[in-house]
CHARMM-style PDB file with segment names, atoms N, HN, CA, C and O in Angstrom:
ATOM      1  N   UNK     1     -14.209   3.907  10.988  1.00  0.00      PROA
ATOM      2  CA  UNK     1     -13.072   3.294   9.118  1.00  0.00      PROA
ATOM      3  C   UNK     1     -14.260   1.798   9.283  1.00  0.00      PROA
ATOM      4  O   UNK     1     -14.637   0.929  10.069  1.00  0.00      PROA
ATOM      5  N   UNK     2     -14.423   2.289   8.010  1.00  0.00      PROA
ATOM      6  HN  UNK     2     -14.116   2.995   7.372  1.00  0.00      PROA
ATOM      7  CA  UNK     2     -14.780   1.272   7.345  1.00  0.00      PROA
ATOM      8  C   UNK     2     -13.956   0.355   6.818  1.00  0.00      PROA
ATOM      9  O   UNK     2     -12.758   0.639   6.849  1.00  0.00      PROA
ATOM     10  N   UNK     3     -14.372  -0.989   6.196  1.00  0.00      PROA
ATOM     11  HN  UNK     3     -15.345  -1.220   6.172  1.00  0.00      PROA
ATOM     12  CA  UNK     3     -13.577  -2.287   6.095  1.00  0.00      PROA
ATOM     13  C   UNK     3     -12.530  -1.824   5.136  1.00  0.00      PROA
ATOM     14  O   UNK     3     -11.313  -1.896   5.311  1.00  0.00      PROA
ATOM     15  N   UNK     4     -13.449  -1.115   3.619  1.00  0.00      PROA
ATOM     16  HN  UNK     4     -14.437  -1.056   3.476  1.00  0.00      PROA
ATOM     17  CA  UNK     4     -11.603  -0.858   2.613  1.00  0.00      PROA
ATOM     18  C   UNK     4     -10.789   0.283   3.337  1.00  0.00      PROA
ATOM     19  O   UNK     4      -9.706   0.597   2.842  1.00  0.00      PROA
ATOM     20  N   UNK     5     -11.291   1.012   4.631  1.00  0.00      PROA
ATOM     21  HN  UNK     5     -12.170   0.756   5.033  1.00  0.00      PROA
ATOM     22  CA  UNK     5     -10.588   1.803   4.762  1.00  0.00      PROA
ATOM     23  C   UNK     5      -9.285   0.989   5.207  1.00  0.00      PROA
ATOM     24  O   UNK     5      -8.117   0.978   4.819  1.00  0.00      PROA
ATOM     25  N   UNK     6      -9.935   0.380   6.096  1.00  0.00      PROA
ATOM     26  HN  UNK     6     -10.884   0.389   6.411  1.00  0.00      PROA
ATOM     27  CA  UNK     6      -8.751  -0.362   6.977  1.00  0.00      PROA
ATOM     28  C   UNK     6      -7.741  -1.453   6.317  1.00  0.00      PROA
ATOM     29  O   UNK     6      -6.614  -1.803   6.668  1.00  0.00      PROA
ATOM     30  N   UNK     7      -8.732  -1.945   5.008  1.00  0.00      PROA
ATOM     31  HN  UNK     7      -9.648  -1.661   4.723  1.00  0.00      PROA
ATOM     32  CA  UNK     7      -7.539  -2.764   4.081  1.00  0.00      PROA
ATOM     33  C   UNK     7      -6.691  -2.000   3.408  1.00  0.00      PROA
ATOM     34  O   UNK     7      -5.565  -2.392   3.103  1.00  0.00      PROA
ATOM     35  N   UNK     8      -7.259  -0.575   3.049  1.00  0.00      PROA
ATOM     36  HN  UNK     8      -8.174  -0.257   3.297  1.00  0.00      PROA
ATOM     37  CA  UNK     8      -5.864   0.267   2.320  1.00  0.00      PROA
ATOM     38  C   UNK     8      -5.118   0.561   3.678  1.00  0.00      PROA
ATOM     39  O   UNK     8      -4.308  -0.366   3.719  1.00  0.00      PROA
ATOM     40  N   UNK     9      -5.002   1.022   4.368  1.00  0.00      PROA
ATOM     41  HN  UNK     9      -5.660   1.775   4.334  1.00  0.00      PROA
ATOM     42  CA  UNK     9      -4.298   1.040   5.363  1.00  0.00      PROA
ATOM     43  C   UNK     9      -3.130  -0.412   5.616  1.00  0.00      PROA
ATOM     44  O   UNK     9      -1.918  -0.534   5.437  1.00  0.00      PROA
ATOM     45  N   UNK    10      -3.695  -0.904   5.874  1.00  0.00      PROA
ATOM     46  HN  UNK    10      -4.679  -0.805   6.020  1.00  0.00      PROA
ATOM     47  CA  UNK    10      -3.197  -2.280   5.918  1.00  0.00      PROA
ATOM     48  C   UNK    10      -2.304  -2.239   4.945  1.00  0.00      PROA
ATOM     49  O   UNK    10      -1.123  -2.144   5.279  1.00  0.00      PROA
ATOM     50  N   UNK    11      -2.685  -2.304   3.376  1.00  0.00      PROA
ATOM     51  HN  UNK    11      -3.645  -2.381   3.105  1.00  0.00      PROA
ATOM     52  CA  UNK    11      -1.899  -1.974   2.846  1.00  0.00      PROA
ATOM     53  C   UNK    11      -0.727  -1.417   2.448  1.00  0.00      PROA
ATOM     54  O   UNK    11       0.347  -1.906   2.096  1.00  0.00      PROA
ATOM     55  N   UNK    12      -1.209  -0.075   2.592  1.00  0.00      PROA
ATOM     56  HN  UNK    12      -2.081   0.322   2.878  1.00  0.00      PROA
ATOM     57  CA  UNK    12      -0.224   0.788   2.597  1.00  0.00      PROA
ATOM     58  C   UNK    12       1.196   0.705   4.088  1.00  0.00      PROA
ATOM     59  O   UNK    12       2.355   1.043   3.844  1.00  0.00      PROA
ATOM     60  N   UNK    13       0.920   0.393   4.981  1.00  0.00      PROA
ATOM     61  HN  UNK    13      -0.021   0.118   5.179  1.00  0.00      PROA
ATOM     62  CA  UNK    13       1.871  -0.359   5.662  1.00  0.00      PROA
ATOM     63  C   UNK    13       2.565  -1.096   5.216  1.00  0.00      PROA
ATOM     64  O   UNK    13       3.749  -0.801   5.385  1.00  0.00      PROA
ATOM     65  N   UNK    14       2.269  -2.533   4.358  1.00  0.00      PROA
ATOM     66  HN  UNK    14       1.307  -2.773   4.221  1.00  0.00      PROA
ATOM     67  CA  UNK    14       2.602  -3.223   3.874  1.00  0.00      PROA
ATOM     68  C   UNK    14       3.937  -2.761   3.017  1.00  0.00      PROA
ATOM     69  O   UNK    14       5.101  -3.112   3.210  1.00  0.00      PROA
ATOM     70  N   UNK    15       3.407  -1.856   1.999  1.00  0.00      PROA
ATOM     71  HN  UNK    15       2.461  -1.571   1.842  1.00  0.00      PROA
ATOM     72  CA  UNK    15       4.081  -1.437   1.595  1.00  0.00      PROA
ATOM     73  C   UNK    15       5.282  -0.402   1.921  1.00  0.00      PROA
ATOM     74  O   UNK    15       6.332  -0.585   1.306  1.00  0.00      PROA
ATOM     75  N   UNK    16       5.200   0.832   2.978  1.00  0.00      PROA
ATOM     76  HN  UNK    16       4.346   0.981   3.477  1.00  0.00      PROA
ATOM     77  CA  UNK    16       5.915   1.392   3.156  1.00  0.00      PROA
ATOM     78  C   UNK    16       7.203   0.339   4.077  1.00  0.00      PROA
ATOM     79  O   UNK    16       8.348   0.777   3.964  1.00  0.00      PROA
ATOM     80  N   UNK    17       7.062  -0.826   4.846  1.00  0.00      PROA
ATOM     81  HN  UNK    17       6.132  -1.181   4.938  1.00  0.00      PROA
ATOM     82  CA  UNK    17       7.799  -2.055   5.456  1.00  0.00      PROA
ATOM     83  C   UNK    17       8.447  -1.858   4.478  1.00  0.00      PROA
ATOM     84  O   UNK    17       9.422  -1.148   4.231  1.00  0.00      PROA
ATOM     85  N   UNK    18       7.537  -2.881   3.635  1.00  0.00      PROA
ATOM     86  HN  UNK    18       6.745  -3.458   3.835  1.00  0.00      PROA
ATOM     87  CA  UNK    18       8.528  -3.593   2.252  1.00  0.00      PROA
ATOM     88  C   UNK    18       9.726  -2.212   1.833  1.00  0.00      PROA
ATOM     89  O   UNK    18      10.828  -2.223   2.383  1.00  0.00      PROA
ATOM     90  N   UNK    19       9.473  -1.428   1.136  1.00  0.00      PROA
ATOM     91  HN  UNK    19       8.578  -1.419   0.690  1.00  0.00      PROA
ATOM     92  CA  UNK    19      10.280  -0.463   0.840  1.00  0.00      PROA
ATOM     93  C   UNK    19      11.372  -0.183   2.035  1.00  0.00      PROA
ATOM     94  O   UNK    19      12.549   0.056   1.766  1.00  0.00      PROA
ATOM     95  N   UNK    20      10.791  -0.244   3.594  1.00  0.00      PROA
ATOM     96  HN  UNK    20       9.835  -0.439   3.812  1.00  0.00      PROA
ATOM     97  CA  UNK    20      12.244   0.326   4.388  1.00  0.00      PROA
ATOM     98  C   UNK    20      12.528  -0.918   4.699  1.00  0.00      PROA
ATOM     99  O   UNK    20      12.699  -0.918   5.918  1.00  0.00      PROA
ATOM    100  N   UNK    21      12.757  -2.565   4.055  1.00  0.00      PROA
ATOM    101  HN  UNK    21      12.619  -2.565   3.064  1.00  0.00      PROA
ATOM    102  CA  UNK    21      13.068  -3.551   3.666  1.00  0.00      PROA
ATOM    103  C   UNK    21      14.240  -3.372   2.907  1.00  0.00      PROA
ATOM    104  O   UNK    21      15.420  -3.646   3.130  1.00  0.00      PROA
ATOM    105  N   UNK    22      13.762  -2.949   2.139  1.00  0.00      PROA
ATOM    106  HN  UNK    22      12.804  -2.726   1.959  1.00  0.00      PROA
ATOM    107  CA  UNK    22      14.681  -2.994   0.016  1.00  0.00      PROA
ATOM    108  C   UNK    22      15.672  -1.851   0.485  1.00  0.00      PROA
ATOM    109  O   UNK    22      16.867  -1.965   0.212  1.00  0.00      PROA
ATOM    110  N   UNK    23      15.108  -0.527   1.327  1.00  0.00      PROA
ATOM    111  HN  UNK    23      14.138  -0.435   1.549  1.00  0.00      PROA
ATOM    112  CA  UNK    23      16.341   0.088   1.030  1.00  0.00      PROA
ATOM    113  C   UNK    23      16.909   0.246   2.318  1.00  0.00      PROA
ATOM    114  O   UNK    23      17.421   1.347   2.522  1.00  0.00      PROA
ATOM    115  N   UNK    24      16.948  -0.658   3.323  1.00  0.00      PROA
ATOM    116  HN  UNK    24      16.532  -1.552   3.158  1.00  0.00      PROA
ATOM    117  CA  UNK    24      17.725  -0.960   4.423  1.00  0.00      PROA
ATOM    118  C   UNK    24      18.768  -1.716   4.266  1.00  0.00      PROA
ATOM    119  O   UNK    24      19.875  -1.378   4.687  1.00  0.00      PROA
ATOM    120  N   UNK    25      18.492  -3.101   3.494  1.00  0.00      PROA
ATOM    121  HN  UNK    25      17.594  -3.375   3.152  1.00  0.00      PROA
ATOM    122  CA  UNK    25      18.886  -4.427   3.661  1.00  0.00      PROA
ATOM    123  C   UNK    25      18.836  -5.058   2.360  1.00  0.00      PROA
ATOM    124  O   UNK    25      19.549  -6.055   2.245  1.00  0.00      PROA
ATOM    125  N   UNK    26      18.079  -4.665   1.239  1.00  0.00      PROA
ATOM    126  HN  UNK    26      17.500  -3.855   1.332  1.00  0.00      PROA
ATOM    127  CA  UNK    26      18.462  -4.780  -0.450  1.00  0.00      PROA
ATOM    128  C   UNK    26      17.313  -5.600  -0.190  1.00  0.00      PROA
ATOM    129  O   UNK    26      17.473  -6.446  -1.071  1.00  0.00      PROA
ATOM    130  N   UNK    27      16.112  -5.981   0.501  1.00  0.00      PROA
ATOM    131  HN  UNK    27      15.982  -5.294   1.216  1.00  0.00      PROA
ATOM    132  CA  UNK    27      15.144  -7.410   0.540  1.00  0.00      PROA
ATOM    133  C   UNK    27      13.956  -6.584   0.159  1.00  0.00      PROA
ATOM    134  O   UNK    27      13.579  -5.504   0.613  1.00  0.00      PROA
ATOM    135  N   UNK    28      13.414  -7.403  -0.855  1.00  0.00      PROA
ATOM    136  HN  UNK    28      13.720  -8.281  -1.224  1.00  0.00      PROA
ATOM    137  CA  UNK    28      12.269  -7.249  -0.940  1.00  0.00      PROA
ATOM    138  C   UNK    28      11.346  -8.596  -0.114  1.00  0.00      PROA
ATOM    139  O   UNK    28      11.395  -9.819  -0.242  1.00  0.00      PROA
ATOM    140  N   UNK    29      10.734  -7.914   0.539  1.00  0.00      PROA
ATOM    141  HN  UNK    29      10.694  -6.920   0.643  1.00  0.00      PROA
ATOM    142  CA  UNK    29       9.891  -9.315   1.084  1.00  0.00      PROA
ATOM    143  C   UNK    29       8.648  -9.968   0.353  1.00  0.00      PROA
ATOM    144  O   UNK    29       8.283 -11.138   0.237  1.00  0.00      PROA
ATOM    145  N   UNK    30       8.124  -8.724  -0.110  1.00  0.00      PROA
ATOM    146  HN  UNK    30       8.420  -7.774  -0.015  1.00  0.00      PROA
ATOM    147  CA  UNK    30       6.959  -9.232  -1.327  1.00  0.00      PROA
ATOM    148  C   UNK    30       7.382 -10.322  -2.058  1.00  0.00      PROA
ATOM    149  O   UNK    30       6.864 -11.439  -2.035  1.00  0.00      PROA
ATOM    150  N   UNK    31       8.777  -9.811  -3.009  1.00  0.00      PROA
ATOM    151  HN  UNK    31       9.197  -8.904  -3.029  1.00  0.00      PROA
ATOM    152  CA  UNK    31       9.438 -10.933  -3.781  1.00  0.00      PROA
ATOM    153  C   UNK    31       9.788 -12.052  -3.521  1.00  0.00      PROA
ATOM    154  O   UNK    31       9.696 -13.047  -4.241  1.00  0.00      PROA
ATOM    155  N   UNK    32      10.337 -11.941  -2.169  1.00  0.00      PROA
ATOM    156  HN  UNK    32      10.412 -11.134  -1.584  1.00  0.00      PROA
ATOM    157  CA  UNK    32      10.601 -13.230  -1.202  1.00  0.00      PROA
ATOM    158  C   UNK    32       9.522 -14.138  -1.470  1.00  0.00      PROA
ATOM    159  O   UNK    32       9.623 -15.047  -2.293  1.00  0.00      PROA
ATOM    160  N   UNK    33       8.469 -13.905  -0.776  1.00  0.00      PROA
ATOM    161  HN  UNK    33       8.387 -13.166  -0.107  1.00  0.00      PROA
ATOM    162  CA  UNK    33       7.101 -14.249  -0.641  1.00  0.00      PROA
ATOM    163  C   UNK    33       6.494 -14.901  -1.746  1.00  0.00      PROA
ATOM    164  O   UNK    33       6.271 -16.102  -1.594  1.00  0.00      PROA
ATOM    165  N   UNK    34       6.070 -14.194  -3.196  1.00  0.00      PROA
ATOM    166  HN  UNK    34       6.251 -13.218  -3.319  1.00  0.00      PROA
ATOM    167  CA  UNK    34       6.032 -14.694  -4.082  1.00  0.00      PROA
ATOM    168  C   UNK    34       6.165 -14.833  -5.284  1.00  0.00      PROA
ATOM    169  O   UNK    34       5.468 -15.261  -6.203  1.00  0.00      PROA
ATOM    170  N   UNK    35       7.766 -14.159  -5.100  1.00  0.00      PROA
ATOM    171  HN  UNK    35       8.333 -13.812  -4.353  1.00  0.00      PROA
ATOM    172  CA  UNK    35       8.672 -14.567  -6.718  1.00  0.00      PROA
ATOM    173  C   UNK    35       8.609 -13.449  -7.119  1.00  0.00      PROA
ATOM    174  O   UNK    35       7.585 -12.769  -7.053  1.00  0.00      PROA
ATOM    175  N   UNK    36      10.170 -12.901  -7.814  1.00  0.00      PROA
ATOM    176  HN  UNK    36      11.002 -13.453  -7.868  1.00  0.00      PROA
ATOM    177  CA  UNK    36      10.584 -11.920  -8.656  1.00  0.00      PROA
ATOM    178  C   UNK    36       9.729 -11.623  -9.587  1.00  0.00      PROA
ATOM    179  O   UNK    36       9.985 -11.920 -10.754  1.00  0.00      PROA
ATOM    180  N   UNK    37       8.690 -11.055  -9.285  1.00  0.00      PROA
ATOM    181  HN  UNK    37       8.482 -10.813  -8.338  1.00  0.00      PROA
ATOM    182  CA  UNK    37       7.785 -10.034 -10.376  1.00  0.00      PROA
ATOM    183  C   UNK    37       7.100 -10.727 -11.049  1.00  0.00      PROA
ATOM    184  O   UNK    37       6.737 -10.632 -12.221  1.00  0.00      PROA
ATOM    185  N   UNK    38       6.787 -11.962  -9.729  1.00  0.00      PROA
ATOM    186  HN  UNK    38       7.082 -12.039  -8.777  1.00  0.00      PROA
ATOM    187  CA  UNK    38       5.798 -13.133 -10.880  1.00  0.00      PROA
ATOM    188  C   UNK    38       4.207 -12.343 -10.487  1.00  0.00      PROA
ATOM    189  O   UNK    38       4.103 -11.234  -9.963  1.00  0.00      PROA
ATOM    190  N   UNK    39       2.977 -13.312 -10.927  1.00  0.00      PROA
ATOM    191  HN  UNK    39       3.062 -14.213 -11.352  1.00  0.00      PROA
ATOM    192  CA  UNK    39       1.695 -12.568 -11.261  1.00  0.00      PROA
ATOM    193  C   UNK    39       1.175 -11.848  -9.457  1.00  0.00      PROA
ATOM    194  O   UNK    39       0.637 -10.749  -9.329  1.00  0.00      PROA
ATOM    195  N   UNK    40       1.519 -12.814  -8.246  1.00  0.00      PROA
ATOM    196  HN  UNK    40       1.957 -13.707  -8.350  1.00  0.00      PROA
ATOM    197  CA  UNK    40       0.710 -12.685  -7.386  1.00  0.00      PROA
ATOM    198  C   UNK    40       1.669 -11.434  -6.991  1.00  0.00      PROA
ATOM    199  O   UNK    40       1.195 -10.319  -7.205  1.00  0.00      PROA
ATOM    200  N   UNK    41       2.744 -11.500  -6.532  1.00  0.00      PROA
ATOM    201  HN  UNK    41       3.129 -12.406  -6.358  1.00  0.00      PROA
ATOM    202  CA  UNK    41       3.945 -10.251  -6.781  1.00  0.00      PROA
ATOM    203  C   UNK    41       3.329  -8.597  -7.178  1.00  0.00      PROA
ATOM    204  O   UNK    41       3.297  -7.507  -6.606  1.00  0.00      PROA
ATOM    205  N   UNK    42       2.975  -9.046  -8.229  1.00  0.00      PROA
ATOM    206  HN  UNK    42       3.000  -9.931  -8.694  1.00  0.00      PROA
ATOM    207  CA  UNK    42       2.764  -8.033  -9.416  1.00  0.00      PROA
ATOM    208  C   UNK    42       1.527  -7.685  -8.488  1.00  0.00      PROA
ATOM    209  O   UNK    42       1.837  -6.829  -7.659  1.00  0.00      PROA
ATOM    210  N   UNK    43       0.104  -8.144  -8.388  1.00  0.00      PROA
ATOM    211  HN  UNK    43      -0.148  -8.839  -9.061  1.00  0.00      PROA
ATOM    212  CA  UNK    43      -0.767  -8.164  -7.638  1.00  0.00      PROA
ATOM    213  C   UNK    43      -0.848  -7.460  -6.282  1.00  0.00      PROA
ATOM    214  O   UNK    43      -1.697  -6.739  -5.757  1.00  0.00      PROA
ATOM    215  N   UNK    44       0.122  -7.846  -5.977  1.00  0.00      PROA
ATOM    216  HN  UNK    44       0.811  -8.432  -6.403  1.00  0.00      PROA
ATOM    217  CA  UNK    44       0.384  -7.266  -4.597  1.00  0.00      PROA
ATOM    218  C   UNK    44       0.971  -5.948  -4.610  1.00  0.00      PROA
ATOM    219  O   UNK    44       0.683  -5.097  -3.768  1.00  0.00      PROA
ATOM    220  N   UNK    45       1.955  -5.729  -5.743  1.00  0.00      PROA
ATOM    221  HN  UNK    45       2.188  -6.420  -6.427  1.00  0.00      PROA
ATOM    222  CA  UNK    45       2.173  -4.384  -5.710  1.00  0.00      PROA
ATOM    223  C   UNK    45       0.924  -3.321  -6.223  1.00  0.00      PROA
ATOM    224  O   UNK    45       0.677  -2.197  -5.786  1.00  0.00      PROA
ATOM    225  N   UNK    46       0.358  -3.945  -7.108  1.00  0.00      PROA
ATOM    226  HN  UNK    46       0.559  -4.858  -7.463  1.00  0.00      PROA
ATOM    227  CA  UNK    46      -0.706  -2.896  -7.766  1.00  0.00      PROA
ATOM    228  C   UNK    46      -2.044  -3.103  -6.662  1.00  0.00      PROA
ATOM    229  O   UNK    46      -3.153  -2.588  -6.809  1.00  0.00      PROA
ATOM    230  N   UNK    47      -1.706  -3.811  -5.767  1.00  0.00      PROA
ATOM    231  HN  UNK    47      -0.805  -4.230  -5.649  1.00  0.00      PROA
ATOM    232  CA  UNK    47      -3.050  -3.546  -4.794  1.00  0.00      PROA
ATOM    233  C   UNK    47      -2.108  -2.396  -3.497  1.00  0.00      PROA
ATOM    234  O   UNK    47      -2.828  -1.420  -3.289  1.00  0.00      PROA
ATOM    235  N   UNK    48      -1.075  -2.330  -2.849  1.00  0.00      PROA
ATOM    236  HN  UNK    48      -0.490  -3.123  -3.018  1.00  0.00      PROA
ATOM    237  CA  UNK    48      -0.244  -1.226  -2.885  1.00  0.00      PROA
ATOM    238  C   UNK    48      -0.773  -0.118  -3.168  1.00  0.00      PROA
ATOM    239  O   UNK    48      -1.486   0.596  -2.463  1.00  0.00      PROA
ATOM    240  N   UNK    49      -0.293   0.075  -4.586  1.00  0.00      PROA
ATOM    241  HN  UNK    49       0.286  -0.505  -5.159  1.00  0.00      PROA
ATOM    242  CA  UNK    49      -0.463   1.234  -5.263  1.00  0.00      PROA
ATOM    243  C   UNK    49      -1.802   1.702  -5.326  1.00  0.00      PROA
ATOM    244  O   UNK    49      -1.869   2.930  -5.271  1.00  0.00      PROA
ATOM    245  N   UNK    50      -3.075   1.009  -5.442  1.00  0.00      PROA
ATOM    246  HN  UNK    50      -3.020   0.011  -5.487  1.00  0.00      PROA
ATOM    247  CA  UNK    50      -4.549   1.545  -5.112  1.00  0.00      PROA
ATOM    248  C   UNK    50      -4.496   1.981  -4.184  1.00  0.00      PROA
ATOM    249  O   UNK    50      -4.969   3.086  -3.918  1.00  0.00      PROA
ATOM    250  N   UNK    51      -3.684   0.973  -3.113  1.00  0.00      PROA
ATOM    251  HN  UNK    51      -3.300   0.075  -3.329  1.00  0.00      PROA
ATOM    252  CA  UNK    51      -4.366   1.651  -1.794  1.00  0.00      PROA
ATOM    253  C   UNK    51      -3.802   2.964  -1.594  1.00  0.00      PROA
ATOM    254  O   UNK    51      -4.483   3.860  -1.096  1.00  0.00      PROA
ATOM    255  N   UNK    52      -2.782   3.115  -1.895  1.00  0.00      PROA
ATOM    256  HN  UNK    52      -2.229   2.387  -2.299  1.00  0.00      PROA
ATOM    257  CA  UNK    52      -1.775   4.342  -1.726  1.00  0.00      PROA
ATOM    258  C   UNK    52      -3.140   5.901  -2.400  1.00  0.00      PROA
ATOM    259  O   UNK    52      -3.792   6.792  -1.857  1.00  0.00      PROA
ATOM    260  N   UNK    53      -2.969   5.507  -3.494  1.00  0.00      PROA
ATOM    261  HN  UNK    53      -2.439   4.783  -3.935  1.00  0.00      PROA
ATOM    262  CA  UNK    53      -4.119   6.477  -3.900  1.00  0.00      PROA
ATOM    263  C   UNK    53      -5.383   6.938  -3.450  1.00  0.00      PROA
ATOM    264  O   UNK    53      -5.831   8.081  -3.370  1.00  0.00      PROA
ATOM    265  N   UNK    54      -6.076   5.377  -3.055  1.00  0.00      PROA
ATOM    266  HN  UNK    54      -5.712   4.448  -3.120  1.00  0.00      PROA
ATOM    267  CA  UNK    54      -7.055   5.462  -1.814  1.00  0.00      PROA
ATOM    268  C   UNK    54      -6.993   6.589  -0.567  1.00  0.00      PROA
ATOM    269  O   UNK    54      -7.901   7.299  -0.136  1.00  0.00      PROA
ATOM    270  N   UNK    55      -5.436   6.481  -0.100  1.00  0.00      PROA
ATOM    271  HN  UNK    55      -4.698   5.904  -0.450  1.00  0.00      PROA
ATOM    272  CA  UNK    55      -5.627   6.996   1.000  1.00  0.00      PROA
ATOM    273  C   UNK    55      -5.701   8.782   0.576  1.00  0.00      PROA
ATOM    274  O   UNK    55      -6.383   9.699   1.033  1.00  0.00      PROA
ATOM    275  N   UNK    56      -4.455   8.709  -0.707  1.00  0.00      PROA
ATOM    276  HN  UNK    56      -3.901   7.963  -1.078  1.00  0.00      PROA
ATOM    277  CA  UNK    56      -4.420  10.259  -1.621  1.00  0.00      PROA
ATOM    278  C   UNK    56      -6.321  10.961  -1.451  1.00  0.00      PROA
ATOM    279  O   UNK    56      -6.619  12.080  -1.033  1.00  0.00      PROA
ATOM    280  N   UNK    57      -6.943  10.265  -1.756  1.00  0.00      PROA
ATOM    281  HN  UNK    57      -6.702   9.356  -2.096  1.00  0.00      PROA
ATOM    282  CA  UNK    57      -8.334  10.456  -2.188  1.00  0.00      PROA
ATOM    283  C   UNK    57      -8.808  10.645  -0.449  1.00  0.00      PROA
ATOM    284  O   UNK    57      -8.723  11.798  -0.024  1.00  0.00      PROA
ATOM    285  N   UNK    58      -9.131   9.925   0.208  1.00  0.00      PROA
ATOM    286  HN  UNK    58      -9.201   8.989  -0.137  1.00  0.00      PROA
ATOM    287  CA  UNK    58      -9.752   9.881   1.431  1.00  0.00      PROA
ATOM    288  C   UNK    58      -8.841  10.948   1.982  1.00  0.00      PROA
ATOM    289  O   UNK    58      -9.533  11.954   2.136  1.00  0.00      PROA
ATOM    290  N   UNK    59      -7.659  11.165   2.330  1.00  0.00      PROA
ATOM    291  HN  UNK    59      -7.097  10.348   2.206  1.00  0.00      PROA
ATOM    292  CA  UNK    59      -7.262  12.770   2.409  1.00  0.00      PROA
ATOM    293  C   UNK    59      -7.969  13.769   2.316  1.00  0.00      PROA
ATOM    294  O   UNK    59      -8.597  14.460   3.118  1.00  0.00      PROA
ATOM    295  N   UNK    60      -7.728  13.775   0.775  1.00  0.00      PROA
ATOM    296  HN  UNK    60      -7.218  13.213   0.124  1.00  0.00      PROA
ATOM    297  CA  UNK    60      -8.718  15.373   0.084  1.00  0.00      PROA
ATOM    298  C   UNK    60     -10.112  15.283   1.088  1.00  0.00      PROA
ATOM    299  O   UNK    60     -10.334  16.106   1.976  1.00  0.00      PROA
ATOM    300  N   UNK    61     -11.148  13.931   0.717  1.00  0.00      PROA
ATOM    301  HN  UNK    61     -10.967  13.263  -0.004  1.00  0.00      PROA
ATOM    302  CA  UNK    61     -11.871  13.923   0.910  1.00  0.00      PROA
ATOM    303  C   UNK    61     -12.377  14.525   2.483  1.00  0.00      PROA
ATOM    304  O   UNK    61     -13.345  15.268   2.650  1.00  0.00      PROA
ATOM    305  N   UNK    62     -11.737  14.160   3.246  1.00  0.00      PROA
ATOM    306  HN  UNK    62     -10.952  13.557   3.111  1.00  0.00      PROA
ATOM    307  CA  UNK    62     -11.935  14.875   4.624  1.00  0.00      PROA
ATOM    308  C   UNK    62     -11.441  15.741   4.864  1.00  0.00      PROA
ATOM    309  O   UNK    62     -11.740  16.003   6.029  1.00  0.00      PROA
ATOM    310  N   UNK    63     -10.519  16.759   4.315  1.00  0.00      PROA
ATOM    311  HN  UNK    63     -10.276  16.546   3.369  1.00  0.00      PROA
ATOM    312  CA  UNK    63     -10.386  17.764   4.197  1.00  0.00      PROA
ATOM    313  C   UNK    63     -11.123  18.620   3.965  1.00  0.00      PROA
ATOM    314  O   UNK    63     -11.298  19.535   4.770  1.00  0.00      PROA
ATOM    315  N   UNK    64     -11.904  18.535   2.518  1.00  0.00      PROA
ATOM    316  HN  UNK    64     -11.761  17.792   1.864  1.00  0.00      PROA
ATOM    317  CA  UNK    64     -12.823  18.975   2.050  1.00  0.00      PROA
ATOM    318  C   UNK    64     -14.426  18.813   3.373  1.00  0.00      PROA
ATOM    319  O   UNK    64     -15.236  19.673   3.720  1.00  0.00      PROA
ATOM    320  N   UNK    65     -14.342  17.870   3.630  1.00  0.00      PROA
ATOM    321  HN  UNK    65     -13.684  17.172   3.348  1.00  0.00      PROA
ATOM    322  CA  UNK    65     -15.469  18.087   4.761  1.00  0.00      PROA
ATOM    323  C   UNK    65     -15.277  18.887   5.940  1.00  0.00      PROA
ATOM    324  O   UNK    65     -16.244  19.617   6.157  1.00  0.00      PROA
ATOM    325  N   UNK    66     -14.371  18.981   6.743  1.00  0.00      PROA
ATOM    326  HN  UNK    66     -13.585  18.388   6.567  1.00  0.00      PROA
ATOM    327  CA  UNK    66     -13.614  19.695   7.622  1.00  0.00      PROA
ATOM    328  C   UNK    66     -14.059  21.418   7.690  1.00  0.00      PROA
ATOM    329  O   UNK    66     -14.382  22.174   8.605  1.00  0.00      PROA
ATOM    330  N   UNK    67     -13.822  21.609   5.713  1.00  0.00      PROA
ATOM    331  HN  UNK    67     -13.559  20.994   4.970  1.00  0.00      PROA
ATOM    332  CA  UNK    67     -14.171  22.904   5.237  1.00  0.00      PROA
ATOM    333  C   UNK    67     -15.441  23.639   4.945  1.00  0.00      PROA
ATOM    334  O   UNK    67     -15.580  24.826   4.647  1.00  0.00      PROA
ATOM    335  N   UNK    68     -16.548  22.482   5.123  1.00  0.00      PROA
ATOM    336  HN  UNK    68     -16.435  21.519   5.365  1.00  0.00      PROA
ATOM    337  CA  UNK    68     -17.558  22.411   4.705  1.00  0.00      PROA
ATOM    338  C   UNK    68     -18.425  23.267   5.517  1.00  0.00      PROA
ATOM    339  OT1 UNK    68     -19.623  23.362   5.250  1.00  0.00      PROA
TER     340      UNK     68
END
């Protein structure tokens, strides 16, 4: 895995943990650290979403390589 892959994995894990905290405890860690819908928190949310899209892309590109 290259650096971009690792960054995407870490961001997806952060996003998953944050959603787990929201679901279990109604606690949004990103909002607590960066402010409720501040510019920084929105950037974090955007990066997590882009990382998830990247992970979907990687999954399908890896599947295509295995089928070749």
